[in-house]
TORDODREN-813035 format. One record per residue: z, x, y of N, C-alpha, C, O in turn; residue in one letter. Coordinates in Angstrom, 3 decimals. Atoms other than C-alpha are relative to their C-alpha. Example, Ala and Ser with C-alpha at 12.3 -4.5 7.8 and 13.67 -1.06 7.14 Angstrom:
2
<rec><n_z>0.000</n_z><n_x>0.890</n_x><n_y>-1.190</n_y><ca_z>7.800</ca_z><ca_x>12.300</ca_x><ca_y>-4.500</ca_y><c_z>0.000</c_z><c_x>0.900</c_x><c_y>1.200</c_y><o_z>0.665</o_z><o_x>1.936</o_x><o_y>1.181</o_y><martor>a</martor></rec>
<rec><n_z>-0.060</n_z><n_x>-0.820</n_x><n_y>-1.190</n_y><ca_z>7.140</ca_z><ca_x>13.670</ca_x><ca_y>-1.060</ca_y><c_z>0.730</c_z><c_x>-0.770</c_x><c_y>1.090</c_y><o_z>0.899</o_z><o_x>-0.261</o_x><o_y>2.198</o_y><martor>s</martor></rec>
***
This chain:
76
<rec><n_z>0.000</n_z><n_x>0.823</n_x><n_y>-1.186</n_y><ca_z>0.000</ca_z><ca_x>0.000</ca_x><ca_y>0.000</ca_y><c_z>0.000</c_z><c_x>0.874</c_x><c_y>1.260</c_y><o_z>-0.710</o_z><o_x>0.588</o_x><o_y>2.224</o_y><martor>m</martor></rec>
<rec><n_z>-0.081</n_z><n_x>-0.853</n_x><n_y>-1.178</n_y><ca_z>0.881</ca_z><ca_x>2.789</ca_x><ca_y>2.417</ca_y><c_z>-1.318</c_z><c_x>0.733</c_x><c_y>0.261</c_y><o_z>-1.690</o_z><o_x>0.971</o_x><o_y>1.410</o_y><martor>l</martor></rec>
<rec><n_z>1.281</n_z><n_x>-0.693</n_x><n_y>-0.172</n_y><ca_z>-2.418</ca_z><ca_x>4.568</ca_x><ca_y>1.768</ca_y><c_z>-1.013</c_z><c_x>-0.927</c_x><c_y>0.663</c_y><o_z>-1.811</o_z><o_x>-0.485</o_x><o_y>1.488</o_y><martor>v</martor></rec>
<rec><n_z>0.928</n_z><n_x>0.949</n_x><n_y>-0.613</n_y><ca_z>-4.331</ca_z><ca_x>1.429</ca_x><ca_y>2.693</ca_y><c_z>0.395</c_z><c_x>-0.349</c_x><c_y>1.429</c_y><o_z>-0.462</o_z><o_x>-0.702</o_x><o_y>2.239</o_y><martor>l</martor></rec>
<rec><n_z>-0.460</n_z><n_x>0.292</n_x><n_y>-1.356</n_y><ca_z>-2.207</ca_z><ca_x>0.883</ca_x><ca_y>5.791</ca_y><c_z>-0.154</c_z><c_x>1.200</c_x><c_y>0.935</c_y><o_z>-0.149</o_z><o_x>1.037</o_x><o_y>2.155</o_y><martor>a</martor></rec>
<rec><n_z>0.093</n_z><n_x>-1.214</n_x><n_y>-0.823</n_y><ca_z>-2.590</ca_z><ca_x>4.488</ca_x><ca_y>6.992</ca_y><c_z>-1.185</c_z><c_x>-0.019</c_x><c_y>0.966</c_y><o_z>-0.999</o_z><o_x>0.342</o_x><o_y>2.128</o_y><martor>a</martor></rec>
<rec><n_z>1.101</n_z><n_x>0.035</n_x><n_y>-0.973</n_y><ca_z>-6.094</ca_z><ca_x>4.032</ca_x><ca_y>8.516</ca_y><c_z>0.238</c_z><c_x>-0.972</c_x><c_y>1.152</c_y><o_z>-0.135</o_z><o_x>-0.690</o_x><o_y>2.291</o_y><martor>p</martor></rec>
<rec><n_z>-0.292</n_z><n_x>0.976</n_x><n_y>-1.051</n_y><ca_z>-4.953</ca_z><ca_x>0.954</ca_x><ca_y>10.432</ca_y><c_z>1.006</c_z><c_x>0.573</c_x><c_y>0.987</c_y><o_z>0.844</o_z><o_x>0.452</o_x><o_y>2.202</o_y><martor>v</martor></rec>
<rec><n_z>-1.008</n_z><n_x>-0.613</n_x><n_y>-0.870</n_y><ca_z>-1.901</ca_z><ca_x>2.764</ca_x><ca_y>11.754</ca_y><c_z>-0.587</c_z><c_x>1.147</c_x><c_y>0.808</c_y><o_z>-0.233</o_z><o_x>1.336</o_x><o_y>1.972</o_y><martor>a</martor></rec>
<rec><n_z>0.617</n_z><n_x>-1.124</n_x><n_y>-0.708</n_y><ca_z>-3.996</ca_z><ca_x>5.797</ca_x><ca_y>12.658</ca_y><c_z>-0.867</c_z><c_x>-0.488</c_x><c_y>1.159</c_y><o_z>-0.813</o_z><o_x>0.069</o_x><o_y>2.255</o_y><martor>a</martor></rec>
<rec><n_z>0.842</n_z><n_x>0.535</n_x><n_y>-1.078</n_y><ca_z>-6.494</ca_z><ca_x>3.746</ca_x><ca_y>14.656</ca_y><c_z>0.872</c_z><c_x>-0.613</c_x><c_y>1.090</c_y><o_z>0.591</o_z><o_x>-0.437</o_x><o_y>2.275</o_y><martor>v</martor></rec>
<rec><n_z>-0.897</n_z><n_x>0.577</n_x><n_y>-1.003</n_y><ca_z>-3.690</ca_z><ca_x>1.852</ca_x><ca_y>16.372</ca_y><c_z>0.643</c_z><c_x>1.092</c_x><c_y>0.839</c_y><o_z>0.799</o_z><o_x>0.934</o_x><o_y>2.050</o_y><martor>a</martor></rec>
<rec><n_z>-0.586</n_z><n_x>-1.114</n_x><n_y>-0.746</n_y><ca_z>-2.090</ca_z><ca_x>5.160</ca_x><ca_y>17.328</ca_y><c_z>-1.018</c_z><c_x>0.630</c_x><c_y>0.939</c_y><o_z>-0.697</o_z><o_x>0.947</o_x><o_y>2.084</o_y><martor>a</martor></rec>
<rec><n_z>1.044</n_z><n_x>-0.602</n_x><n_y>-0.856</n_y><ca_z>-5.373</ca_z><ca_x>6.573</ca_x><ca_y>18.645</ca_y><c_z>-0.292</c_z><c_x>-0.904</c_x><c_y>1.189</c_y><o_z>-0.395</o_z><o_x>-0.426</o_x><o_y>2.319</o_y><martor>v</martor></rec>
<rec><n_z>0.297</n_z><n_x>0.924</n_x><n_y>-1.095</n_y><ca_z>-6.095</ca_z><ca_x>3.466</ca_x><ca_y>20.690</ca_y><c_z>1.185</c_z><c_x>-0.085</c_x><c_y>0.959</c_y><o_z>1.001</o_z><o_x>-0.113</o_x><o_y>2.176</o_y><martor>v</martor></rec>
<rec><n_z>-1.182</n_z><n_x>0.103</n_x><n_y>-0.853</n_y><ca_z>-2.533</ca_z><ca_x>3.239</ca_x><ca_y>21.963</ca_y><c_z>0.228</c_z><c_x>1.230</c_x><c_y>0.852</c_y><o_z>0.537</o_z><o_x>1.116</o_x><o_y>2.038</o_y><martor>g</martor></rec>
<rec><n_z>-0.282</n_z><n_x>-1.236</n_x><n_y>-0.735</n_y><ca_z>-2.173</ca_z><ca_x>6.886</ca_x><ca_y>22.957</ca_y><c_z>-1.175</c_z><c_x>0.489</c_x><c_y>0.814</c_y><o_z>-0.993</o_z><o_x>0.975</o_x><o_y>1.930</o_y><martor>w</martor></rec>
<rec><n_z>1.165</n_z><n_x>-0.577</n_x><n_y>-0.665</n_y><ca_z>-5.719</ca_z><ca_x>7.832</ca_x><ca_y>23.899</ca_y><c_z>-0.664</c_z><c_x>-0.966</c_x><c_y>0.972</c_y><o_z>-1.042</o_z><o_x>-0.578</o_x><o_y>2.077</o_y><martor>t</martor></rec>
<rec><n_z>0.736</n_z><n_x>0.961</n_x><n_y>-0.817</n_y><ca_z>-7.259</ca_z><ca_x>4.659</ca_x><ca_y>25.283</ca_y><c_z>0.903</c_z><c_x>-0.909</c_x><c_y>0.824</c_y><o_z>0.406</o_z><o_x>-1.785</o_x><o_y>1.532</o_y><martor>f</martor></rec>
<rec><n_z>-0.930</n_z><n_x>0.777</n_x><n_y>-0.812</n_y><ca_z>-4.133</ca_z><ca_x>3.158</ca_x><ca_y>26.843</ca_y><c_z>0.332</c_z><c_x>-1.364</c_x><c_y>-0.559</c_y><o_z>0.818</o_z><o_x>-2.216</o_x><o_y>0.184</o_y><martor>g</martor></rec>
<rec><n_z>-0.351</n_z><n_x>1.268</n_x><n_y>0.623</n_y><ca_z>-3.688</ca_z><ca_x>0.279</ca_x><ca_y>24.393</ca_y><c_z>-1.195</c_z><c_x>-0.910</c_x><c_y>-0.191</c_y><o_z>-2.253</o_z><o_x>-0.705</o_x><o_y>0.405</o_y><martor>g</martor></rec>
<rec><n_z>1.091</n_z><n_x>0.920</n_x><n_y>0.326</n_y><ca_z>-5.794</ca_z><ca_x>-2.549</ca_x><ca_y>23.044</ca_y><c_z>-0.347</c_z><c_x>-0.915</c_x><c_y>1.178</c_y><o_z>-1.524</o_z><o_x>-1.137</o_x><o_y>1.459</o_y><martor>f</martor></rec>
<rec><n_z>0.271</n_z><n_x>0.962</n_x><n_y>-1.072</n_y><ca_z>-5.412</ca_z><ca_x>-4.950</ca_x><ca_y>25.973</ca_y><c_z>-0.665</c_z><c_x>0.665</c_x><c_y>1.203</c_y><o_z>-1.596</o_z><o_x>0.105</o_x><o_y>1.783</o_y><martor>l</martor></rec>
<rec><n_z>0.575</n_z><n_x>-0.662</n_x><n_y>-1.176</n_y><ca_z>-6.190</ca_z><ca_x>-2.450</ca_x><ca_y>28.726</ca_y><c_z>-1.344</c_z><c_x>0.639</c_x><c_y>-0.294</c_y><o_z>-2.156</o_z><o_x>0.814</o_x><o_y>0.615</o_y><martor>t</martor></rec>
<rec><n_z>1.266</n_z><n_x>-0.666</n_x><n_y>0.311</n_y><ca_z>-9.052</ca_z><ca_x>-0.791</ca_x><ca_y>26.854</ca_y><c_z>-1.042</c_z><c_x>-0.946</c_x><c_y>-0.578</c_y><o_z>-2.165</o_z><o_x>-0.517</o_x><o_y>-0.844</o_y><martor>s</martor></rec>
<rec><n_z>0.932</n_z><n_x>0.955</n_x><n_y>0.603</n_y><ca_z>-10.701</ca_z><ca_x>-3.948</ca_x><ca_y>25.472</ca_y><c_z>-1.371</c_z><c_x>-0.020</c_x><c_y>0.643</c_y><o_z>-2.359</o_z><o_x>0.218</o_x><o_y>-0.051</o_y><martor>g</martor></rec>
<rec><n_z>1.326</n_z><n_x>0.023</n_x><n_y>-0.614</n_y><ca_z>-13.508</ca_z><ca_x>-4.264</ca_x><ca_y>28.028</ca_y><c_z>-0.623</c_z><c_x>1.390</c_x><c_y>0.125</c_y><o_z>-1.833</o_z><o_x>1.514</o_x><o_y>0.316</o_y><martor>p</martor></rec>
<rec><n_z>0.516</n_z><n_x>-1.356</n_x><n_y>-0.177</n_y><ca_z>-13.835</ca_z><ca_x>-0.490</ca_x><ca_y>28.223</ca_y><c_z>-0.591</c_z><c_x>0.587</c_x><c_y>-1.269</c_y><o_z>-1.151</o_z><o_x>1.682</o_x><o_y>-1.216</o_y><martor>q</martor></rec>
<rec><n_z>0.519</n_z><n_x>-0.564</n_x><n_y>1.237</n_y><ca_z>-14.847</ca_z><ca_x>-0.015</ca_x><ca_y>24.579</ca_y><c_z>-1.507</c_z><c_x>0.227</c_x><c_y>0.072</c_y><o_z>-2.020</o_z><o_x>1.115</o_x><o_y>-0.608</o_y><martor>f</martor></rec>
<rec><n_z>1.438</n_z><n_x>-0.216</n_x><n_y>-0.141</n_y><ca_z>-18.501</ca_z><ca_x>-0.336</ca_x><ca_y>25.585</ca_y><c_z>-0.290</c_z><c_x>1.279</c_x><c_y>0.778</c_y><o_z>-1.394</o_z><o_x>1.817</o_x><o_y>0.686</o_y><martor>a</martor></rec>
<rec><n_z>0.201</n_z><n_x>-1.182</n_x><n_y>-0.825</n_y><ca_z>-18.033</ca_z><ca_x>2.614</ca_x><ca_y>27.944</ca_y><c_z>0.520</c_z><c_x>1.283</c_x><c_y>-0.646</c_y><o_z>0.617</o_z><o_x>2.306</o_x><o_y>0.032</o_y><martor>l</martor></rec>
<rec><n_z>-0.526</n_z><n_x>-1.185</n_x><n_y>0.666</n_y><ca_z>-16.655</ca_z><ca_x>5.057</ca_x><ca_y>25.361</ca_y><c_z>-1.094</c_z><c_x>1.042</c_x><c_y>-0.172</c_y><o_z>-2.267</o_z><o_x>0.714</o_x><o_y>-0.350</o_y><martor>l</martor></rec>
<rec><n_z>0.951</n_z><n_x>-1.094</n_x><n_y>0.204</n_y><ca_z>-18.294</ca_z><ca_x>8.443</ca_x><ca_y>25.041</ca_y><c_z>-0.180</c_z><c_x>0.238</c_x><c_y>-1.502</c_y><o_z>0.536</o_z><o_x>-0.332</o_x><o_y>-2.325</o_y><martor>s</martor></rec>
<rec><n_z>0.286</n_z><n_x>-0.299</n_x><n_y>1.409</n_y><ca_z>-19.709</ca_z><ca_x>9.815</ca_x><ca_y>21.799</ca_y><c_z>1.205</c_z><c_x>0.611</c_x><c_y>-0.723</c_y><o_z>1.483</o_z><o_x>0.204</o_x><o_y>-1.851</o_y><martor>a</martor></rec>
<rec><n_z>-1.181</n_z><n_x>-0.524</n_x><n_y>0.703</n_y><ca_z>-16.598</ca_z><ca_x>11.901</ca_x><ca_y>20.960</ca_y><c_z>1.084</c_z><c_x>-1.056</c_x><c_y>-0.220</c_y><o_z>1.780</o_z><o_x>-1.024</o_x><o_y>-1.235</o_y><martor>p</martor></rec>
<rec><n_z>-0.996</n_z><n_x>1.054</n_x><n_y>0.175</n_y><ca_z>-14.372</ca_z><ca_x>8.862</ca_x><ca_y>21.500</ca_y><c_z>-0.396</c_z><c_x>-0.943</c_x><c_y>-1.134</c_y><o_z>0.456</o_z><o_x>-1.354</o_x><o_y>-1.922</o_y><martor>e</martor></rec>
<rec><n_z>0.464</n_z><n_x>0.824</n_x><n_y>1.105</n_y><ca_z>-16.524</ca_z><ca_x>6.746</ca_x><ca_y>19.171</ca_y><c_z>0.155</c_z><c_x>0.746</c_x><c_y>-1.320</c_y><o_z>0.529</o_z><o_x>0.156</o_x><o_y>-2.333</o_y><martor>w</martor></rec>
<rec><n_z>-0.159</n_z><n_x>-0.802</n_x><n_y>1.212</n_y><ca_z>-16.497</ca_z><ca_x>9.590</ca_x><ca_y>16.655</ca_y><c_z>1.458</c_z><c_x>0.008</c_x><c_y>-0.447</c_y><o_z>1.744</o_z><o_x>-0.075</o_x><o_y>-1.642</o_y><martor>a</martor></rec>
<rec><n_z>-1.419</n_z><n_x>0.034</n_x><n_y>0.347</n_y><ca_z>-12.696</ca_z><ca_x>9.664</ca_x><ca_y>16.820</ca_y><c_z>0.376</c_z><c_x>-1.340</c_x><c_y>-0.613</c_y><o_z>1.147</o_z><o_x>-1.388</o_x><o_y>-1.571</o_y><martor>a</martor></rec>
<rec><n_z>-0.310</n_z><n_x>1.327</n_x><n_y>0.556</n_y><ca_z>-12.541</ca_z><ca_x>5.918</ca_x><ca_y>16.190</ca_y><c_z>-0.547</c_z><c_x>-0.172</c_x><c_y>-1.405</c_y><o_z>-0.002</o_z><o_x>-0.950</o_x><o_y>-2.189</o_y><martor>l</martor></rec>
<rec><n_z>0.573</n_z><n_x>0.083</n_x><n_y>1.344</n_y><ca_z>-14.725</ca_z><ca_x>6.373</ca_x><ca_y>13.111</ca_y><c_z>0.668</c_z><c_x>0.993</c_x><c_y>-0.944</c_y><o_z>0.993</o_z><o_x>0.652</o_x><o_y>-2.081</o_y><martor>v</martor></rec>
<rec><n_z>-0.495</n_z><n_x>-1.054</n_x><n_y>0.885</n_y><ca_z>-13.358</ca_z><ca_x>9.644</ca_x><ca_y>11.750</ca_y><c_z>1.496</c_z><c_x>-0.091</c_x><c_y>-0.292</c_y><o_z>1.925</o_z><o_x>0.251</o_x><o_y>-1.394</o_y><martor>l</martor></rec>
<rec><n_z>-1.455</n_z><n_x>0.042</n_x><n_y>0.206</n_y><ca_z>-9.619</ca_z><ca_x>9.067</ca_x><ca_y>12.198</ca_y><c_z>0.382</c_z><c_x>-0.883</c_x><c_y>-1.187</c_y><o_z>1.168</o_z><o_x>-0.438</o_x><o_y>-2.023</o_y><martor>v</martor></rec>
<rec><n_z>-0.388</n_z><n_x>0.789</n_x><n_y>1.178</n_y><ca_z>-9.360</ca_z><ca_x>6.173</ca_x><ca_y>9.712</ca_y><c_z>-0.549</c_z><c_x>0.568</c_x><c_y>-1.310</c_y><o_z>0.113</o_z><o_x>0.493</o_x><o_y>-2.345</o_y><martor>p</martor></rec>
<rec><n_z>0.576</n_z><n_x>-0.589</n_x><n_y>1.215</n_y><ca_z>-11.685</ca_z><ca_x>7.894</ca_x><ca_y>7.230</ca_y><c_z>0.852</c_z><c_x>1.185</c_x><c_y>-0.456</c_y><o_z>1.161</o_z><o_x>1.312</o_x><o_y>-1.641</o_y><martor>v</martor></rec>
<rec><n_z>-0.832</n_z><n_x>-1.158</n_x><n_y>0.342</n_y><ca_z>-9.627</ca_z><ca_x>11.092</ca_x><ca_y>7.365</ca_y><c_z>1.400</c_z><c_x>-0.421</c_x><c_y>-0.443</c_y><o_z>1.974</o_z><o_x>0.196</o_x><o_y>-1.340</o_y><martor>l</martor></rec>
<rec><n_z>-1.318</n_z><n_x>0.492</n_x><n_y>0.409</n_y><ca_z>-6.360</ca_z><ca_x>9.147</ca_x><ca_y>7.125</ca_y><c_z>-0.039</c_z><c_x>-0.550</c_x><c_y>-1.424</c_y><o_z>0.880</o_z><o_x>-0.309</o_x><o_y>-2.207</o_y><martor>a</martor></rec>
<rec><n_z>0.148</n_z><n_x>0.528</n_x><n_y>1.359</n_y><ca_z>-7.588</ca_z><ca_x>7.344</ca_x><ca_y>4.009</ca_y><c_z>-0.200</c_z><c_x>1.132</c_x><c_y>-0.994</c_y><o_z>0.407</o_z><o_x>1.124</o_x><o_y>-2.065</o_y><martor>l</martor></rec>
<rec><n_z>0.239</n_z><n_x>-1.134</n_x><n_y>0.893</n_y><ca_z>-8.864</ca_z><ca_x>10.581</ca_x><ca_y>2.453</ca_y><c_z>1.278</c_z><c_x>0.796</c_x><c_y>-0.234</c_y><o_z>1.558</o_z><o_x>1.201</o_x><o_y>-1.362</o_y><martor>a</martor></rec>
<rec><n_z>-1.256</n_z><n_x>-0.736</n_x><n_y>0.146</n_y><ca_z>-5.557</ca_z><ca_x>12.338</ca_x><ca_y>3.125</ca_y><c_z>0.987</c_z><c_x>-0.782</c_x><c_y>-0.865</c_y><o_z>1.668</o_z><o_x>-0.199</o_x><o_y>-1.709</o_y><martor>a</martor></rec>
<rec><n_z>-0.886</n_z><n_x>0.825</n_x><n_y>0.814</n_y><ca_z>-3.604</ca_z><ca_x>9.426</ca_x><ca_y>1.649</ca_y><c_z>-0.390</c_z><c_x>-0.003</c_x><c_y>-1.468</c_y><o_z>0.473</o_z><o_x>0.088</o_x><o_y>-2.342</o_y><martor>g</martor></rec>
<rec><n_z>0.467</n_z><n_x>-0.027</n_x><n_y>1.379</n_y><ca_z>-5.761</ca_z><ca_x>9.344</ca_x><ca_y>-1.476</ca_y><c_z>0.248</c_z><c_x>1.362</c_x><c_y>-0.642</c_y><o_z>0.585</o_z><o_x>1.436</o_x><o_y>-1.824</o_y><martor>l</martor></rec>
<rec><n_z>-0.283</n_z><n_x>-1.341</n_x><n_y>0.524</n_y><ca_z>-5.393</ca_z><ca_x>13.122</ca_x><ca_y>-1.875</ca_y><c_z>1.479</c_z><c_x>0.140</c_x><c_y>-0.337</c_y><o_z>1.825</o_z><o_x>0.720</o_x><o_y>-1.366</o_y><martor>a</martor></rec>
<rec><n_z>-1.435</n_z><n_x>-0.065</n_x><n_y>0.276</n_y><ca_z>-1.611</ca_z><ca_x>12.808</ca_x><ca_y>-1.641</ca_y><c_z>0.384</c_z><c_x>-0.818</c_x><c_y>-1.230</c_y><o_z>1.228</o_z><o_x>-0.396</o_x><o_y>-2.021</o_y><martor>l</martor></rec>
<rec><n_z>-0.273</n_z><n_x>0.817</n_x><n_y>1.187</n_y><ca_z>-1.569</ca_z><ca_x>10.011</ca_x><ca_y>-4.219</ca_y><c_z>-0.473</c_z><c_x>0.721</c_x><c_y>-1.255</c_y><o_z>0.227</o_z><o_x>0.726</o_x><o_y>-2.268</o_y><martor>v</martor></rec>
<rec><n_z>0.502</n_z><n_x>-0.758</n_x><n_y>1.143</n_y><ca_z>-3.722</ca_z><ca_x>12.096</ca_x><ca_y>-6.559</ca_y><c_z>0.901</c_z><c_x>1.170</c_x><c_y>-0.353</c_y><o_z>1.159</o_z><o_x>1.426</o_x><o_y>-1.528</o_y><martor>g</martor></rec>
<rec><n_z>-0.912</n_z><n_x>-1.119</n_x><n_y>0.229</n_y><ca_z>-1.432</ca_z><ca_x>15.094</ca_x><ca_y>-6.132</ca_y><c_z>1.309</c_z><c_x>-0.482</c_x><c_y>-0.616</c_y><o_z>1.830</o_z><o_x>0.144</o_x><o_y>-1.539</o_y><martor>r</martor></rec>
<rec><n_z>-1.238</n_z><n_x>0.568</n_x><n_y>0.538</n_y><ca_z>1.641</ca_z><ca_x>12.946</ca_x><ca_y>-6.785</ca_y><c_z>-0.191</c_z><c_x>-0.430</c_x><c_y>-1.457</c_y><o_z>0.690</o_z><o_x>-0.205</o_x><o_y>-2.286</o_y><martor>y</martor></rec>
<rec><n_z>0.254</n_z><n_x>0.433</n_x><n_y>1.370</n_y><ca_z>0.060</ca_z><ca_x>11.470</ca_x><ca_y>-9.928</ca_y><c_z>-0.132</c_z><c_x>1.194</c_x><c_y>-0.940</c_y><o_z>0.351</o_z><o_x>1.138</o_x><o_y>-2.071</o_y><martor>e</martor></rec>
<rec><n_z>0.097</n_z><n_x>-1.205</n_x><n_y>0.826</n_y><ca_z>-0.817</ca_z><ca_x>14.954</ca_x><ca_y>-11.247</ca_y><c_z>1.379</c_z><c_x>0.596</c_x><c_y>-0.253</c_y><o_z>1.671</o_z><o_x>1.055</o_x><o_y>-1.358</o_y><martor>r</martor></rec>
<rec><n_z>-1.354</n_z><n_x>-0.519</n_x><n_y>0.151</n_y><ca_z>2.762</ca_z><ca_x>16.060</ca_x><ca_y>-10.626</ca_y><c_z>0.785</c_z><c_x>-0.846</c_x><c_y>-1.008</c_y><o_z>1.480</o_z><o_x>-0.303</o_x><o_y>-1.867</o_y><martor>m</martor></rec>
<rec><n_z>-0.694</n_z><n_x>0.872</n_x><n_y>0.947</n_y><ca_z>4.130</ca_z><ca_x>13.033</ca_x><ca_y>-12.477</ca_y><c_z>-0.502</c_z><c_x>0.208</c_x><c_y>-1.419</c_y><o_z>0.283</o_z><o_x>0.217</o_x><o_y>-2.368</o_y><martor>l</martor></rec>
<rec><n_z>0.570</n_z><n_x>-0.225</n_x><n_y>1.326</n_y><ca_z>1.745</ca_z><ca_x>13.634</ca_x><ca_y>-15.367</ca_y><c_z>0.512</c_z><c_x>1.315</c_x><c_y>-0.584</c_y><o_z>0.819</o_z><o_x>1.383</o_x><o_y>-1.774</o_y><martor>r</martor></rec>
<rec><n_z>-0.494</n_z><n_x>-1.294</n_x><n_y>0.451</n_y><ca_z>2.845</ca_z><ca_x>17.281</ca_x><ca_y>-15.582</ca_y><c_z>1.467</c_z><c_x>-0.110</c_x><c_y>-0.420</c_y><o_z>1.856</o_z><o_x>0.427</o_x><o_y>-1.457</o_y><martor>r</martor></rec>
<rec><n_z>-1.418</n_z><n_x>0.180</n_x><n_y>0.337</n_y><ca_z>6.536</ca_z><ca_x>16.305</ca_x><ca_y>-15.547</ca_y><c_z>0.132</c_z><c_x>-0.796</c_x><c_y>-1.289</c_y><o_z>0.976</o_z><o_x>-0.481</o_x><o_y>-2.128</o_y><martor>v</martor></rec>
<rec><n_z>-0.063</n_z><n_x>0.820</n_x><n_y>1.203</n_y><ca_z>5.913</ca_z><ca_x>13.671</ca_x><ca_y>-18.203</ca_y><c_z>-0.404</c_z><c_x>0.821</c_x><c_y>-1.223</c_y><o_z>0.232</o_z><o_x>0.717</o_x><o_y>-2.273</o_y><martor>w</martor></rec>
<rec><n_z>0.442</n_z><n_x>-0.825</n_x><n_y>1.122</n_y><ca_z>4.015</ca_z><ca_x>16.134</ca_x><ca_y>-20.425</ca_y><c_z>1.044</c_z><c_x>1.062</c_x><c_y>-0.343</c_y><o_z>1.280</o_z><o_x>1.339</o_x><o_y>-1.519</o_y><martor>q</martor></rec>
<rec><n_z>-1.046</n_z><n_x>-0.984</n_x><n_y>0.262</n_y><ca_z>6.731</ca_z><ca_x>18.776</ca_x><ca_y>-20.014</ca_y><c_z>1.198</c_z><c_x>-0.646</c_x><c_y>-0.673</c_y><o_z>1.806</o_z><o_x>-0.057</o_x><o_y>-1.566</o_y><martor>d</martor></rec>
<rec><n_z>-1.117</n_z><n_x>0.724</n_x><n_y>0.630</n_y><ca_z>9.381</ca_z><ca_x>16.214</ca_x><ca_y>-20.897</ca_y><c_z>-0.310</c_z><c_x>-0.381</c_x><c_y>-1.434</c_y><o_z>0.559</o_z><o_x>-0.295</o_x><o_y>-2.302</o_y><martor>g</martor></rec>
<rec><n_z>0.393</n_z><n_x>0.366</n_x><n_y>1.348</n_y><ca_z>7.445</ca_z><ca_x>15.044</ca_x><ca_y>-23.938</ca_y><c_z>-0.041</c_z><c_x>1.227</c_x><c_y>-0.900</c_y><o_z>0.327</o_z><o_x>1.150</o_x><o_y>-2.073</o_y><martor>a</martor></rec>
<rec><n_z>0.063</n_z><n_x>-1.222</n_x><n_y>0.792</n_y><ca_z>6.895</ca_z><ca_x>18.628</ca_x><ca_y>-25.087</ca_y><c_z>1.395</c_z><c_x>0.515</c_x><c_y>-0.327</c_y><o_z>1.636</o_z><o_x>0.975</o_x><o_y>-1.443</o_y><martor>a</martor></rec>
<rec><n_z>-1.350</n_z><n_x>-0.487</n_x><n_y>0.257</n_y><ca_z>10.566</ca_z><ca_x>19.560</ca_x><ca_y>-24.710</ca_y><c_z>0.754</c_z><c_x>-0.898</c_x><c_y>-0.956</c_y><o_z>1.582</o_z><o_x>-0.418</o_x><o_y>-1.730</o_y><martor>s</martor></rec>
<rec><n_z>-0.687</n_z><n_x>0.909</n_x><n_y>0.952</n_y><ca_z>11.738</ca_z><ca_x>16.454</ca_x><ca_y>-26.580</ca_y><c_z>-0.601</c_z><c_x>0.140</c_x><c_y>-1.395</c_y><o_z>0.092</o_z><o_x>-0.102</o_x><o_y>-2.383</o_y><martor>s</martor></rec>
<rec><n_z>0.617</n_z><n_x>-0.207</n_x><n_y>1.309</n_y><ca_z>9.261</ca_z><ca_x>17.182</ca_x><ca_y>-29.387</ca_y><c_z>0.505</c_z><c_x>1.289</c_x><c_y>-0.645</c_y><o_z>0.560</o_z><o_x>1.390</o_x><o_y>-1.871</o_y><martor>a</martor></rec>
<rec><n_z>-0.522</n_z><n_x>-1.257</n_x><n_y>0.513</n_y><ca_z>10.659</ca_z><ca_x>20.718</ca_x><ca_y>-29.720</ca_y><c_z>1.405</c_z><c_x>-0.157</c_x><c_y>-0.548</c_y><o_z>1.825</o_z><o_x>0.627</o_x><o_y>-1.400</o_y><martor>d</martor></rec>
<rec><n_z>-1.405</n_z><n_x>0.158</n_x><n_y>0.397</n_y><ca_z>14.197</ca_z><ca_x>19.415</ca_x><ca_y>-30.198</ca_y><c_z>0.161</c_z><c_x>-0.481</c_x><c_y>-1.385</c_y><o_z>1.286</o_z><o_x>-0.659</o_x><o_y>-1.850</o_y><martor>s</martor></rec>
***
């Protein structure tokens, strides 16, 4: 759930901090420059990719711990 919410939170943070909030920047979205549009596109993509990488790393760690536990109990 947190991985799916991360892109939304990232965009909200970018809009809030960089563009001055949703209400004040609403009509100004048509006037954004290319780097600002790129940030609005890349920030959620990068946030999702980072979240998925962290989940994958956590799952590999759990699998390793589970295999080590199974191996040590089989040795006993």
